[in-house]
N, C-alpha and C positions, 0 to 999 in steps of 0.2 A: 531514412538518410535523405536530404535534398541536394538539388541541385540545379543550380543556376547557372545560367548562360546568357549573352545577349549574341544578336544577330542584325542583318542590315538588311533591308528593303531596298530594292532600286525603286527609282523615280516612277509614279503614276502605278504603281500597284496595290497598295492597300486594299483596293474592294476583291480584285482578282484572288490576294494572300487568301482576305478574310473567306470568301465563297469556295475556294478549296479546300479550307480547313472544316469550314461546315458540311461539307460534303466527303468528309474524311472516309478513307476506304475500310470497309471491313477488316480485310486481309491485314490491314498495316495496325489497325486497333489491335488484335490480336497477337498481333507481333508487338508491338507497345507492351500487352500483358505480359507476354509471355517473356518480356525481359525483365517485369518485375515493378514497370514504369505503372503509378498512379497517381492522379487529382497532377495532371498538368494543364498549365495556364501559359498562355502565350499575351502576353502587354506590348502593346504599341506606344512610342512616343512620336508619336504625330511632327511635331517639328525638326526630327534628326532621321526618322525614316527610321529607328532603331527598334529592335524586338526584343523585349525579355520574356526571358522563359524560366521557369521552376516547374520543378517536377519531382515528385517524391519515387523514391527506390525502395523495392522491399529488399532485404538482403537475401543473399541466397540464391538469386536469379542471374540470367546470365546475358547482364545489361553490355557487357563488351563485345558481345558477338553481336548485338543488334545490327552493327556496319556491314556485316556482310551477311545479311537476310536478303532476300530479292527484291521482297516487296522494300523494303527501306531504297534500295538502289533505285526500281522504278520509282518513287514517291522523290527521291531526291532531283532525277532526271525532270521530273515532273515540274517542279519546284524551281528548279536551275533558272528559268526566265525572269523571276521572278525577284531574284534574291542574288546577294553577292555569293560568290560560291569558289570551292576549289577548282583545280581542272578537271575531278573527275564527279563534281555536281556536288560532291558533300557540303553543306552550306559552310561559311566562314563562321564560326562561332569564337567567344572570347570568355573565359570562364568568369565567374564572379566570385570574390569574396566575402564569406560571411561577415559581415558587421554586428547584426543584432539580432535578436530573437526574441519574439514575445508571445508565450504561450498562455 
């Protein structure tokens, strides 16, 4: 199952956003895998600072429980200065409607 969404970076934060993801915490990677997430990519539209994310989810995994994981909360706090966020530091995200798929 694919899941796609967009997020928004704050101006001047592109390099730091990339650096932090290049150094993804091992315990966060483990939590993502435990939630059934794999093949996860994030793309940047530099003109608008919009991030486009797409990931694959394995059925039968607790994806919906990921926001309650302490490591996920710590990651959101760590990333909040770089992104547009909700008051609890969860990134603002907008789901994207599938329009076409070629396999």
